[in-house]
PDB file of N, CA, C, O and CB in Angstrom:
ATOM      1  N   MET A   1      97.575 120.974 100.044  1.00  0.00           N
ATOM      2  CA  MET A   1      98.343 119.876  99.518  1.00  0.00           C
ATOM      3  C   MET A   1      97.391 118.721  99.232  1.00  0.00           C
ATOM      4  O   MET A   1      96.515 118.397 100.034  1.00  0.00           O
ATOM      5  CB  MET A   1      99.465 119.456 100.500  1.00  0.00           C
ATOM      6  N   GLU A   2      97.584 118.118  98.082  1.00  0.00           N
ATOM      7  CA  GLU A   2      96.803 116.939  97.733  1.00  0.00           C
ATOM      8  C   GLU A   2      97.575 115.697  98.155  1.00  0.00           C
ATOM      9  O   GLU A   2      98.755 115.551  97.836  1.00  0.00           O
ATOM     10  CB  GLU A   2      96.485 116.905  96.210  1.00  0.00           C
ATOM     11  N   LEU A   3      96.904 114.809  98.872  1.00  0.00           N
ATOM     12  CA  LEU A   3      97.530 113.568  99.332  1.00  0.00           C
ATOM     13  C   LEU A   3      97.053 112.397  98.496  1.00  0.00           C
ATOM     14  O   LEU A   3      95.925 112.405  98.004  1.00  0.00           O
ATOM     15  CB  LEU A   3      97.226 113.320 100.818  1.00  0.00           C
ATOM     16  N   PRO A   4      97.904 111.384  98.330  1.00  0.00           N
ATOM     17  CA  PRO A   4      97.435 110.173  97.670  1.00  0.00           C
ATOM     18  C   PRO A   4      96.422 109.462  98.563  1.00  0.00           C
ATOM     19  O   PRO A   4      96.397 109.676  99.775  1.00  0.00           O
ATOM     20  CB  PRO A   4      98.620 109.235  97.333  1.00  0.00           C
ATOM     21  N   LYS A   5      95.593 108.621  97.963  1.00  0.00           N
ATOM     22  CA  LYS A   5      94.573 107.904  98.724  1.00  0.00           C
ATOM     23  C   LYS A   5      95.205 106.933  99.718  1.00  0.00           C
ATOM     24  O   LYS A   5      94.706 106.774 100.831  1.00  0.00           O
ATOM     25  CB  LYS A   5      93.637 107.150  97.778  1.00  0.00           C
ATOM     26  N   PHE A   6      96.306 106.280  99.321  1.00  0.00           N
ATOM     27  CA  PHE A   6      97.013 105.337 100.180  1.00  0.00           C
ATOM     28  C   PHE A   6      98.481 105.709 100.262  1.00  0.00           C
ATOM     29  O   PHE A   6      99.064 106.208  99.300  1.00  0.00           O
ATOM     30  CB  PHE A   6      96.852 103.898  99.664  1.00  0.00           C
ATOM     31  N   ILE A   7      99.075 105.460 101.431  1.00  0.00           N
ATOM     32  CA  ILE A   7     100.500 105.694 101.665  1.00  0.00           C
ATOM     33  C   ILE A   7     101.056 104.472 102.380  1.00  0.00           C
ATOM     34  O   ILE A   7     100.440 103.957 103.313  1.00  0.00           O
ATOM     35  CB  ILE A   7     100.744 107.005 102.503  1.00  0.00           C
ATOM     36  N   LEU A   8     102.238 104.003 101.934  1.00  0.00           N
ATOM     37  CA  LEU A   8     102.924 102.908 102.630  1.00  0.00           C
ATOM     38  C   LEU A   8     103.723 103.476 103.784  1.00  0.00           C
ATOM     39  O   LEU A   8     104.267 104.576 103.689  1.00  0.00           O
ATOM     40  CB  LEU A   8     103.848 102.116 101.665  1.00  0.00           C
ATOM     41  N   GLY A   9     103.795 102.728 104.875  1.00  0.00           N
ATOM     42  CA  GLY A   9     104.586 103.159 106.015  1.00  0.00           C
ATOM     43  C   GLY A   9     105.248 101.979 106.694  1.00  0.00           C
ATOM     44  O   GLY A   9     104.683 100.888 106.770  1.00  0.00           O
ATOM     45  N   ASP A  10     106.446 102.212 107.184  1.00  0.00           N
ATOM     46  CA  ASP A  10     107.104 101.211 108.014  1.00  0.00           C
ATOM     47  C   ASP A  10     107.790 101.929 109.159  1.00  0.00           C
ATOM     48  O   ASP A  10     107.953 103.149 109.137  1.00  0.00           O
ATOM     49  CB  ASP A  10     108.123 100.361 107.191  1.00  0.00           C
ATOM     50  N   ASN A  11     108.190 101.155 110.161  1.00  0.00           N
ATOM     51  CA  ASN A  11     108.781 101.738 111.356  1.00  0.00           C
ATOM     52  C   ASN A  11     109.674 100.670 111.977  1.00  0.00           C
ATOM     53  O   ASN A  11     109.244  99.534 112.175  1.00  0.00           O
ATOM     54  CB  ASN A  11     107.680 102.237 112.370  1.00  0.00           C
ATOM     55  N   THR A  12     110.907 101.031 112.281  1.00  0.00           N
ATOM     56  CA  THR A  12     111.846 100.045 112.834  1.00  0.00           C
ATOM     57  C   THR A  12     111.433  99.563 114.217  1.00  0.00           C
ATOM     58  O   THR A  12     111.932  98.536 114.676  1.00  0.00           O
ATOM     59  CB  THR A  12     113.241 100.636 112.902  1.00  0.00           C
ATOM     60  N   ASP A  13     110.538 100.272 114.891  1.00  0.00           N
ATOM     61  CA  ASP A  13     110.019  99.796 116.173  1.00  0.00           C
ATOM     62  C   ASP A  13     109.049  98.628 115.984  1.00  0.00           C
ATOM     63  O   ASP A  13     108.739  97.911 116.935  1.00  0.00           O
ATOM     64  CB  ASP A  13     109.322 100.940 116.919  1.00  0.00           C
ATOM     65  N   PHE A  14     108.577  98.444 114.758  1.00  0.00           N
ATOM     66  CA  PHE A  14     107.659  97.358 114.408  1.00  0.00           C
ATOM     67  C   PHE A  14     108.238  96.630 113.192  1.00  0.00           C
ATOM     68  O   PHE A  14     107.701  96.749 112.090  1.00  0.00           O
ATOM     69  CB  PHE A  14     106.203  97.904 114.110  1.00  0.00           C
ATOM     70  N   PRO A  15     109.321  95.882 113.380  1.00  0.00           N
ATOM     71  CA  PRO A  15     110.066  95.340 112.239  1.00  0.00           C
ATOM     72  C   PRO A  15     109.291  94.331 111.391  1.00  0.00           C
ATOM     73  O   PRO A  15     109.644  94.130 110.229  1.00  0.00           O
ATOM     74  CB  PRO A  15     111.311  94.695 112.731  1.00  0.00           C
ATOM     75  N   ASP A  16     108.270  93.703 111.916  1.00  0.00           N
ATOM     76  CA  ASP A  16     107.506  92.714 111.149  1.00  0.00           C
ATOM     77  C   ASP A  16     106.280  93.312 110.474  1.00  0.00           C
ATOM     78  O   ASP A  16     105.554  92.607 109.773  1.00  0.00           O
ATOM     79  CB  ASP A  16     107.079  91.581 112.052  1.00  0.00           C
ATOM     80  N   SER A  17     106.043  94.594 110.677  1.00  0.00           N
ATOM     81  CA  SER A  17     104.815  95.221 110.192  1.00  0.00           C
ATOM     82  C   SER A  17     105.080  96.117 108.990  1.00  0.00           C
ATOM     83  O   SER A  17     106.116  96.775 108.889  1.00  0.00           O
ATOM     84  CB  SER A  17     104.158  96.027 111.304  1.00  0.00           C
ATOM     85  N   ILE A  18     104.121  96.119 108.098  1.00  0.00           N
ATOM     86  CA  ILE A  18     104.060  97.089 107.010  1.00  0.00           C
ATOM     87  C   ILE A  18     102.674  97.712 107.112  1.00  0.00           C
ATOM     88  O   ILE A  18     101.668  97.009 107.206  1.00  0.00           O
ATOM     89  CB  ILE A  18     104.322  96.421 105.576  1.00  0.00           C
ATOM     90  N   PHE A  19     102.637  99.026 107.092  1.00  0.00           N
ATOM     91  CA  PHE A  19     101.383  99.746 107.272  1.00  0.00           C
ATOM     92  C   PHE A  19     100.943 100.381 105.962  1.00  0.00           C
ATOM     93  O   PHE A  19     101.767 100.852 105.178  1.00  0.00           O
ATOM     94  CB  PHE A  19     101.525 100.814 108.362  1.00  0.00           C
ATOM     95  N   VAL A  20      99.642 100.388 105.738  1.00  0.00           N
ATOM     96  CA  VAL A  20      99.042 101.167 104.665  1.00  0.00           C
ATOM     97  C   VAL A  20      98.116 102.170 105.339  1.00  0.00           C
ATOM     98  O   VAL A  20      97.251 101.803 106.134  1.00  0.00           O
ATOM     99  CB  VAL A  20      98.269 100.253 103.621  1.00  0.00           C
ATOM    100  N   ILE A  21      98.313 103.437 105.008  1.00  0.00           N
ATOM    101  CA  ILE A  21      97.511 104.523 105.577  1.00  0.00           C
ATOM    102  C   ILE A  21      96.522 104.985 104.517  1.00  0.00           C
ATOM    103  O   ILE A  21      96.915 105.344 103.408  1.00  0.00           O
ATOM    104  CB  ILE A  21      98.413 105.713 106.064  1.00  0.00           C
ATOM    105  N   HIS A  22      95.246 104.974 104.858  1.00  0.00           N
ATOM    106  CA  HIS A  22      94.192 105.466 103.973  1.00  0.00           C
ATOM    107  C   HIS A  22      93.897 106.896 104.400  1.00  0.00           C
ATOM    108  O   HIS A  22      93.499 107.129 105.542  1.00  0.00           O
ATOM    109  CB  HIS A  22      92.892 104.556 104.033  1.00  0.00           C
ATOM    110  N   THR A  23      94.088 107.859 103.498  1.00  0.00           N
ATOM    111  CA  THR A  23      94.036 109.276 103.860  1.00  0.00           C
ATOM    112  C   THR A  23      92.680 109.937 103.644  1.00  0.00           C
ATOM    113  O   THR A  23      92.486 111.089 104.034  1.00  0.00           O
ATOM    114  CB  THR A  23      95.058 110.015 103.083  1.00  0.00           C
ATOM    115  N   GLU A  24      91.744 109.224 103.030  1.00  0.00           N
ATOM    116  CA  GLU A  24      90.415 109.788 102.790  1.00  0.00           C
ATOM    117  C   GLU A  24      89.437 109.231 103.818  1.00  0.00           C
ATOM    118  O   GLU A  24      89.722 108.239 104.489  1.00  0.00           O
ATOM    119  CB  GLU A  24      89.930 109.475 101.345  1.00  0.00           C
ATOM    120  N   PHE A  25      88.286 109.878 103.933  1.00  0.00           N
ATOM    121  CA  PHE A  25      87.284 109.407 104.884  1.00  0.00           C
ATOM    122  C   PHE A  25      86.742 108.067 104.438  1.00  0.00           C
ATOM    123  O   PHE A  25      86.407 107.919 103.263  1.00  0.00           O
ATOM    124  CB  PHE A  25      86.142 110.424 105.032  1.00  0.00           C
ATOM    125  N   PRO A  26      86.643 107.114 105.291  1.00  0.00           N
ATOM    126  CA  PRO A  26      87.091 107.088 106.679  1.00  0.00           C
ATOM    127  C   PRO A  26      88.579 106.732 106.756  1.00  0.00           C
ATOM    128  O   PRO A  26      89.010 105.706 106.231  1.00  0.00           O
ATOM    129  CB  PRO A  26      86.253 106.082 107.496  1.00  0.00           C
ATOM    130  N   ARG A  27      89.342 107.583 107.409  1.00  0.00           N
ATOM    131  CA  ARG A  27      90.789 107.389 107.500  1.00  0.00           C
ATOM    132  C   ARG A  27      91.110 106.221 108.428  1.00  0.00           C
ATOM    133  O   ARG A  27      90.468 106.027 109.461  1.00  0.00           O
ATOM    134  CB  ARG A  27      91.480 108.676 108.000  1.00  0.00           C
ATOM    135  N   PHE A  28      92.122 105.449 108.028  1.00  0.00           N
ATOM    136  CA  PHE A  28      92.547 104.328 108.863  1.00  0.00           C
ATOM    137  C   PHE A  28      93.975 103.937 108.526  1.00  0.00           C
ATOM    138  O   PHE A  28      94.526 104.338 107.501  1.00  0.00           O
ATOM    139  CB  PHE A  28      91.605 103.124 108.684  1.00  0.00           C
ATOM    140  N   ILE A  29      94.555 103.148 109.411  1.00  0.00           N
ATOM    141  CA  ILE A  29      95.859 102.526 109.191  1.00  0.00           C
ATOM    142  C   ILE A  29      95.643 101.027 109.349  1.00  0.00           C
ATOM    143  O   ILE A  29      95.032 100.571 110.315  1.00  0.00           O
ATOM    144  CB  ILE A  29      96.964 103.076 110.199  1.00  0.00           C
ATOM    145  N   ILE A  30      96.157 100.269 108.383  1.00  0.00           N
ATOM    146  CA  ILE A  30      96.058  98.809 108.470  1.00  0.00           C
ATOM    147  C   ILE A  30      97.468  98.238 108.554  1.00  0.00           C
ATOM    148  O   ILE A  30      98.357  98.618 107.792  1.00  0.00           O
ATOM    149  CB  ILE A  30      95.282  98.211 107.241  1.00  0.00           C
ATOM    150  N   ASP A  31      97.651  97.327 109.486  1.00  0.00           N
ATOM    151  CA  ASP A  31      98.907  96.590 109.623  1.00  0.00           C
ATOM    152  C   ASP A  31      98.748  95.320 108.799  1.00  0.00           C
ATOM    153  O   ASP A  31      97.969  94.438 109.164  1.00  0.00           O
ATOM    154  CB  ASP A  31      99.253  96.268 111.144  1.00  0.00           C
ATOM    155  N   LEU A  32      99.474  95.219 107.698  1.00  0.00           N
ATOM    156  CA  LEU A  32      99.308  94.085 106.794  1.00  0.00           C
ATOM    157  C   LEU A  32      99.809  92.779 107.385  1.00  0.00           C
ATOM    158  O   LEU A  32      99.512  91.707 106.859  1.00  0.00           O
ATOM    159  CB  LEU A  32     100.020  94.353 105.504  1.00  0.00           C
ATOM    160  N   LYS A  33     100.562  92.856 108.467  1.00  0.00           N
ATOM    161  CA  LYS A  33     101.041  91.638 109.126  1.00  0.00           C
ATOM    162  C   LYS A  33      99.863  90.793 109.599  1.00  0.00           C
ATOM    163  O   LYS A  33      99.866  89.571 109.447  1.00  0.00           O
ATOM    164  CB  LYS A  33     101.960  91.988 110.318  1.00  0.00           C
ATOM    165  N   ASP A  34      98.852  91.452 110.174  1.00  0.00           N
ATOM    166  CA  ASP A  34      97.716  90.717 110.731  1.00  0.00           C
ATOM    167  C   ASP A  34      96.360  91.325 110.349  1.00  0.00           C
ATOM    168  O   ASP A  34      95.323  90.930 110.881  1.00  0.00           O
ATOM    169  CB  ASP A  34      97.838  90.664 112.239  1.00  0.00           C
ATOM    170  N   ASP A  35      96.381  92.286 109.424  1.00  0.00           N
ATOM    171  CA  ASP A  35      95.169  92.978 108.955  1.00  0.00           C
ATOM    172  C   ASP A  35      94.427  93.713 110.069  1.00  0.00           C
ATOM    173  O   ASP A  35      93.223  93.948 109.972  1.00  0.00           O
ATOM    174  CB  ASP A  35      94.231  91.984 108.307  1.00  0.00           C
ATOM    175  N   GLU A  36      95.150  94.072 111.122  1.00  0.00           N
ATOM    176  CA  GLU A  36      94.533  94.875 112.189  1.00  0.00           C
ATOM    177  C   GLU A  36      94.353  96.304 111.686  1.00  0.00           C
ATOM    178  O   GLU A  36      95.265  96.882 111.094  1.00  0.00           O
ATOM    179  CB  GLU A  36      95.405  94.852 113.495  1.00  0.00           C
ATOM    180  N   VAL A  37      93.178  96.865 111.924  1.00  0.00           N
ATOM    181  CA  VAL A  37      92.833  98.199 111.442  1.00  0.00           C
ATOM    182  C   VAL A  37      92.668  99.143 112.624  1.00  0.00           C
ATOM    183  O   VAL A  37      91.998  98.821 113.605  1.00  0.00           O
ATOM    184  CB  VAL A  37      91.542  98.163 110.592  1.00  0.00           C
ATOM    185  N   GLU A  38      93.283 100.297 112.516  1.00  0.00           N
ATOM    186  CA  GLU A  38      93.099 101.379 113.490  1.00  0.00           C
ATOM    187  C   GLU A  38      92.387 102.512 112.770  1.00  0.00           C
ATOM    188  O   GLU A  38      92.946 103.126 111.861  1.00  0.00           O
ATOM    189  CB  GLU A  38      94.477 101.861 114.107  1.00  0.00           C
ATOM    190  N   TRP A  39      91.155 102.788 113.177  1.00  0.00           N
ATOM    191  CA  TRP A  39      90.376 103.855 112.563  1.00  0.00           C
ATOM    192  C   TRP A  39      90.797 105.187 113.153  1.00  0.00           C
ATOM    193  O   TRP A  39      90.993 105.295 114.363  1.00  0.00           O
ATOM    194  CB  TRP A  39      88.862 103.624 112.761  1.00  0.00           C
ATOM    195  N   LEU A  40      90.938 106.197 112.319  1.00  0.00           N
ATOM    196  CA  LEU A  40      91.344 107.527 112.759  1.00  0.00           C
ATOM    197  C   LEU A  40      90.153 108.476 112.811  1.00  0.00           C
ATOM    198  O   LEU A  40      90.319 109.696 112.841  1.00  0.00           O
ATOM    199  CB  LEU A  40      92.421 108.087 111.833  1.00  0.00           C
ATOM    200  N   GLU A  41      88.978 107.916 112.821  1.00  0.00           N
ATOM    201  CA  GLU A  41      87.730 108.675 112.887  1.00  0.00           C
ATOM    202  C   GLU A  41      86.921 108.190 114.090  1.00  0.00           C
ATOM    203  O   GLU A  41      87.083 107.060 114.549  1.00  0.00           O
ATOM    204  CB  GLU A  41      86.910 108.525 111.565  1.00  0.00           C
ATOM    205  N   ASP A  42      86.064 109.049 114.580  1.00  0.00           N
ATOM    206  CA  ASP A  42      85.087 108.652 115.592  1.00  0.00           C
ATOM    207  C   ASP A  42      83.764 108.412 114.884  1.00  0.00           C
ATOM    208  O   ASP A  42      83.325 109.234 114.079  1.00  0.00           O
ATOM    209  CB  ASP A  42      84.941 109.740 116.720  1.00  0.00           C
ATOM    210  N   PHE A  43      83.133 107.288 115.184  1.00  0.00           N
ATOM    211  CA  PHE A  43      81.892 106.919 114.515  1.00  0.00           C
ATOM    212  C   PHE A  43      80.767 106.793 115.525  1.00  0.00           C
ATOM    213  O   PHE A  43      80.973 106.337 116.650  1.00  0.00           O
ATOM    214  CB  PHE A  43      82.063 105.607 113.739  1.00  0.00           C
ATOM    215  N   ASP A  44      79.566 107.204 115.108  1.00  0.00           N
ATOM    216  CA  ASP A  44      78.396 106.931 115.928  1.00  0.00           C
ATOM    217  C   ASP A  44      77.738 105.651 115.417  1.00  0.00           C
ATOM    218  O   ASP A  44      78.199 105.070 114.435  1.00  0.00           O
ATOM    219  CB  ASP A  44      77.394 108.131 115.901  1.00  0.00           C
ATOM    220  N   LYS A  45      76.691 105.218 116.056  1.00  0.00           N
ATOM    221  CA  LYS A  45      76.052 103.939 115.723  1.00  0.00           C
ATOM    222  C   LYS A  45      75.588 103.896 114.262  1.00  0.00           C
ATOM    223  O   LYS A  45      75.722 102.867 113.600  1.00  0.00           O
ATOM    224  CB  LYS A  45      74.858 103.689 116.654  1.00  0.00           C
ATOM    225  N   GLU A  46      75.049 104.999 113.766  1.00  0.00           N
ATOM    226  CA  GLU A  46      74.578 105.040 112.383  1.00  0.00           C
ATOM    227  C   GLU A  46      75.739 104.894 111.405  1.00  0.00           C
ATOM    228  O   GLU A  46      75.617 104.213 110.388  1.00  0.00           O
ATOM    229  CB  GLU A  46      73.823 106.346 112.114  1.00  0.00           C
ATOM    230  N   ASP A  47      76.873 105.540 111.719  1.00  0.00           N
ATOM    231  CA  ASP A  47      78.047 105.446 110.861  1.00  0.00           C
ATOM    232  C   ASP A  47      78.608 104.034 110.834  1.00  0.00           C
ATOM    233  O   ASP A  47      79.098 103.583 109.799  1.00  0.00           O
ATOM    234  CB  ASP A  47      79.115 106.418 111.322  1.00  0.00           C
ATOM    235  N   GLU A  48      78.542 103.333 111.956  1.00  0.00           N
ATOM    236  CA  GLU A  48      79.116 101.993 112.042  1.00  0.00           C
ATOM    237  C   GLU A  48      78.455 101.028 111.071  1.00  0.00           C
ATOM    238  O   GLU A  48      79.124 100.149 110.527  1.00  0.00           O
ATOM    239  CB  GLU A  48      78.992 101.462 113.455  1.00  0.00           C
ATOM    240  N   LYS A  49      77.163 101.172 110.843  1.00  0.00           N
ATOM    241  CA  LYS A  49      76.475 100.302 109.891  1.00  0.00           C
ATOM    242  C   LYS A  49      77.014 100.518 108.478  1.00  0.00           C
ATOM    243  O   LYS A  49      77.319  99.560 107.767  1.00  0.00           O
ATOM    244  CB  LYS A  49      74.956 100.558 109.928  1.00  0.00           C
ATOM    245  N   GLU A  50      77.126 101.779 108.082  1.00  0.00           N
ATOM    246  CA  GLU A  50      77.656 102.100 106.753  1.00  0.00           C
ATOM    247  C   GLU A  50      79.122 101.700 106.643  1.00  0.00           C
ATOM    248  O   GLU A  50      79.564 101.205 105.606  1.00  0.00           O
ATOM    249  CB  GLU A  50      77.494 103.601 106.455  1.00  0.00           C
ATOM    250  N   LEU A  51      79.867 101.917 107.716  1.00  0.00           N
ATOM    251  CA  LEU A  51      81.287 101.604 107.722  1.00  0.00           C
ATOM    252  C   LEU A  51      81.537 100.119 107.533  1.00  0.00           C
ATOM    253  O   LEU A  51      82.450  99.734 106.802  1.00  0.00           O
ATOM    254  CB  LEU A  51      81.918 102.071 109.010  1.00  0.00           C
ATOM    255  N   SER A  52      80.743  99.284 108.177  1.00  0.00           N
ATOM    256  CA  SER A  52      80.973  97.845 108.068  1.00  0.00           C
ATOM    257  C   SER A  52      80.827  97.367 106.631  1.00  0.00           C
ATOM    258  O   SER A  52      81.563  96.480 106.200  1.00  0.00           O
ATOM    259  CB  SER A  52      80.009  97.084 108.970  1.00  0.00           C
ATOM    260  N   SER A  53      79.896  97.937 105.888  1.00  0.00           N
ATOM    261  CA  SER A  53      79.730  97.532 104.489  1.00  0.00           C
ATOM    262  C   SER A  53      80.839  98.096 103.611  1.00  0.00           C
ATOM    263  O   SER A  53      81.213  97.469 102.619  1.00  0.00           O
ATOM    264  CB  SER A  53      78.369  97.985 103.963  1.00  0.00           C
ATOM    265  N   GLU A  54      81.365  99.248 103.948  1.00  0.00           N
ATOM    266  CA  GLU A  54      82.410  99.891 103.163  1.00  0.00           C
ATOM    267  C   GLU A  54      83.809  99.394 103.526  1.00  0.00           C
ATOM    268  O   GLU A  54      84.708  99.409 102.686  1.00  0.00           O
ATOM    269  CB  GLU A  54      82.338 101.386 103.347  1.00  0.00           C
ATOM    270  N   ALA A  55      83.997  98.960 104.761  1.00  0.00           N
ATOM    271  CA  ALA A  55      85.330  98.606 105.271  1.00  0.00           C
ATOM    272  C   ALA A  55      85.976  97.478 104.488  1.00  0.00           C
ATOM    273  O   ALA A  55      87.165  97.547 104.178  1.00  0.00           O
ATOM    274  CB  ALA A  55      85.241  98.213 106.727  1.00  0.00           C
ATOM    275  N   GLU A  56      85.224  96.452 104.164  1.00  0.00           N
ATOM    276  CA  GLU A  56      85.801  95.314 103.444  1.00  0.00           C
ATOM    277  C   GLU A  56      86.396  95.747 102.113  1.00  0.00           C
ATOM    278  O   GLU A  56      87.494  95.321 101.755  1.00  0.00           O
ATOM    279  CB  GLU A  56      84.742  94.235 103.215  1.00  0.00           C
ATOM    280  N   GLY A  57      85.686  96.582 101.386  1.00  0.00           N
ATOM    281  CA  GLY A  57      86.189  97.077 100.104  1.00  0.00           C
ATOM    282  C   GLY A  57      87.434  97.926 100.255  1.00  0.00           C
ATOM    283  O   GLY A  57      88.367  97.818  99.459  1.00  0.00           O
ATOM    284  N   LEU A  58      87.452  98.773 101.277  1.00  0.00           N
ATOM    285  CA  LEU A  58      88.616  99.634 101.501  1.00  0.00           C
ATOM    286  C   LEU A  58      89.843  98.817 101.892  1.00  0.00           C
ATOM    287  O   LEU A  58      90.953  99.117 101.453  1.00  0.00           O
ATOM    288  CB  LEU A  58      88.312 100.669 102.587  1.00  0.00           C
ATOM    289  N   ILE A  59      89.654  97.804 102.700  1.00  0.00           N
ATOM    290  CA  ILE A  59      90.773  96.954 103.119  1.00  0.00           C
ATOM    291  C   ILE A  59      91.301  96.168 101.917  1.00  0.00           C
ATOM    292  O   ILE A  59      92.510  95.980 101.784  1.00  0.00           O
ATOM    293  CB  ILE A  59      90.334  95.983 104.259  1.00  0.00           C
ATOM    294  N   THR A  60      90.416  95.717 101.055  1.00  0.00           N
ATOM    295  CA  THR A  60      90.844  95.050  99.832  1.00  0.00           C
ATOM    296  C   THR A  60      91.648  96.001  98.959  1.00  0.00           C
ATOM    297  O   THR A  60      92.681  95.617  98.410  1.00  0.00           O
ATOM    298  CB  THR A  60      89.635  94.511  99.059  1.00  0.00           C
ATOM    299  N   GLN A  61      91.184  97.238  98.827  1.00  0.00           N
ATOM    300  CA  GLN A  61      91.914  98.239  98.051  1.00  0.00           C
ATOM    301  C   GLN A  61      93.291  98.513  98.649  1.00  0.00           C
ATOM    302  O   GLN A  61      94.260  98.695  97.911  1.00  0.00           O
ATOM    303  CB  GLN A  61      91.110  99.537  97.973  1.00  0.00           C
ATOM    304  N   ALA A  62      93.387  98.544  99.968  1.00  0.00           N
ATOM    305  CA  ALA A  62      94.671  98.778 100.630  1.00  0.00           C
ATOM    306  C   ALA A  62      95.645  97.652 100.317  1.00  0.00           C
ATOM    307  O   ALA A  62      96.819  97.905 100.047  1.00  0.00           O
ATOM    308  CB  ALA A  62      94.482  98.910 102.151  1.00  0.00           C
ATOM    309  N   ASN A  63      95.170  96.413 100.350  1.00  0.00           N
ATOM    310  CA  ASN A  63      96.023  95.271 100.016  1.00  0.00           C
ATOM    311  C   ASN A  63      96.439  95.291  98.547  1.00  0.00           C
ATOM    312  O   ASN A  63      97.586  94.981  98.225  1.00  0.00           O
ATOM    313  CB  ASN A  63      95.301  93.963 100.333  1.00  0.00           C
ATOM    314  N   GLU A  64      95.527  95.649  97.664  1.00  0.00           N
ATOM    315  CA  GLU A  64      95.860  95.753  96.238  1.00  0.00           C
ATOM    316  C   GLU A  64      96.883  96.858  96.000  1.00  0.00           C
ATOM    317  O   GLU A  64      97.789  96.698  95.182  1.00  0.00           O
ATOM    318  CB  GLU A  64      94.592  96.017  95.404  1.00  0.00           C
ATOM    319  N   PHE A  65      96.747  97.971  96.705  1.00  0.00           N
ATOM    320  CA  PHE A  65      97.717  99.061  96.610  1.00  0.00           C
ATOM    321  C   PHE A  65      99.106  98.564  97.014  1.00  0.00           C
ATOM    322  O   PHE A  65     100.088  98.825  96.320  1.00  0.00           O
ATOM    323  CB  PHE A  65      97.288 100.255  97.502  1.00  0.00           C
ATOM    324  N   TYR A  66      99.183  97.855  98.124  1.00  0.00           N
ATOM    325  CA  TYR A  66     100.472  97.331  98.579  1.00  0.00           C
ATOM    326  C   TYR A  66     101.073  96.394  97.529  1.00  0.00           C
ATOM    327  O   TYR A  66     102.250  96.521  97.190  1.00  0.00           O
ATOM    328  CB  TYR A  66     100.309  96.592  99.924  1.00  0.00           C
ATOM    329  N   ASP A  67     100.286  95.466  97.019  1.00  0.00           N
ATOM    330  CA  ASP A  67     100.784  94.539  95.999  1.00  0.00           C
ATOM    331  C   ASP A  67     101.298  95.287  94.774  1.00  0.00           C
ATOM    332  O   ASP A  67     102.350  94.945  94.234  1.00  0.00           O
ATOM    333  CB  ASP A  67      99.684  93.558  95.588  1.00  0.00           C
ATOM    334  N   ARG A  68     100.568  96.295  94.337  1.00  0.00           N
ATOM    335  CA  ARG A  68     100.979  97.090  93.178  1.00  0.00           C
ATOM    336  C   ARG A  68     102.306  97.793  93.441  1.00  0.00           C
ATOM    337  O   ARG A  68     103.193  97.794  92.587  1.00  0.00           O
ATOM    338  CB  ARG A  68      99.899  98.121  92.822  1.00  0.00           C
ATOM    339  N   GLU A  69     102.441  98.390  94.619  1.00  0.00           N
ATOM    340  CA  GLU A  69     103.673  99.105  94.952  1.00  0.00           C
ATOM    341  C   GLU A  69     104.865  98.157  95.018  1.00  0.00           C
ATOM    342  O   GLU A  69     105.942  98.485  94.519  1.00  0.00           O
ATOM    343  CB  GLU A  69     103.516  99.840  96.285  1.00  0.00           C
ATOM    344  N   VAL A  70     104.689  96.995  95.622  1.00  0.00           N
ATOM    345  CA  VAL A  70     105.775  96.014  95.722  1.00  0.00           C
ATOM    346  C   VAL A  70     106.188  95.569  94.319  1.00  0.00           C
ATOM    347  O   VAL A  70     107.379  95.455  94.030  1.00  0.00           O
ATOM    348  CB  VAL A  70     105.340  94.787  96.581  1.00  0.00           C
ATOM    349  N   ASN A  71     105.210  95.318  93.451  1.00  0.00           N
ATOM    350  CA  ASN A  71     105.536  94.918  92.085  1.00  0.00           C
ATOM    351  C   ASN A  71     106.320  96.000  91.359  1.00  0.00           C
ATOM    352  O   ASN A  71     107.229  95.688  90.590  1.00  0.00           O
ATOM    353  CB  ASN A  71     104.266  94.593  91.314  1.00  0.00           C
ATOM    354  N   ARG A  72     105.989  97.258  91.588  1.00  0.00           N
ATOM    355  CA  ARG A  72     106.727  98.354  90.954  1.00  0.00           C
ATOM    356  C   ARG A  72     108.168  98.419  91.454  1.00  0.00           C
ATOM    357  O   ARG A  72     109.081  98.675  90.669  1.00  0.00           O
ATOM    358  CB  ARG A  72     106.024  99.688  91.217  1.00  0.00           C
ATOM    359  N   TYR A  73     108.381  98.194  92.737  1.00  0.00           N
ATOM    360  CA  TYR A  73     109.754  98.169  93.277  1.00  0.00           C
ATOM    361  C   TYR A  73     110.548  97.021  92.676  1.00  0.00           C
ATOM    362  O   TYR A  73     111.723  97.180  92.347  1.00  0.00           O
ATOM    363  CB  TYR A  73     109.735  98.046  94.817  1.00  0.00           C
ATOM    364  N   GLU A  74     109.912  95.872  92.534  1.00  0.00           N
ATOM    365  CA  GLU A  74     110.604  94.700  92.002  1.00  0.00           C
ATOM    366  C   GLU A  74     110.950  94.875  90.530  1.00  0.00           C
ATOM    367  O   GLU A  74     111.950  94.329  90.063  1.00  0.00           O
ATOM    368  CB  GLU A  74     109.752  93.453  92.189  1.00  0.00           C
ATOM    369  N   GLU A  75     110.131  95.634  89.784  1.00  0.00           N
ATOM    370  CA  GLU A  75     110.402  95.872  88.370  1.00  0.00           C
ATOM    371  C   GLU A  75     111.596  96.787  88.163  1.00  0.00           C
ATOM    372  O   GLU A  75     112.277  96.695  87.142  1.00  0.00           O
ATOM    373  CB  GLU A  75     109.185  96.464  87.700  1.00  0.00           C
ATOM    374  N   ASP A  76     111.858  97.662  89.113  1.00  0.00           N
ATOM    375  CA  ASP A  76     112.982  98.615  88.964  1.00  0.00           C
ATOM    376  C   ASP A  76     114.251  97.973  89.270  1.00  0.00           C
ATOM    377  O   ASP A  76     115.300  98.613  89.200  1.00  0.00           O
ATOM    378  CB  ASP A  76     112.820  99.815  89.840  1.00  0.00           C
TER     379      ASP A  76
END
């Protein structure tokens, strides 16, 4: 099965949160309420250096994805 790069998620146990799930490496979930990121990968010290430079771009993409999806819902 092919998955989209980003998926929106919500949960009634977290009524103030909207989650964006990044399904490609490095996989993560971001809570857009406070931009808290939960990484779904284990990283070693070498990976952490590369990840820090890549993380900002991925988080920006996640926020842009959310904005795009919300705009599409509002247009319908």
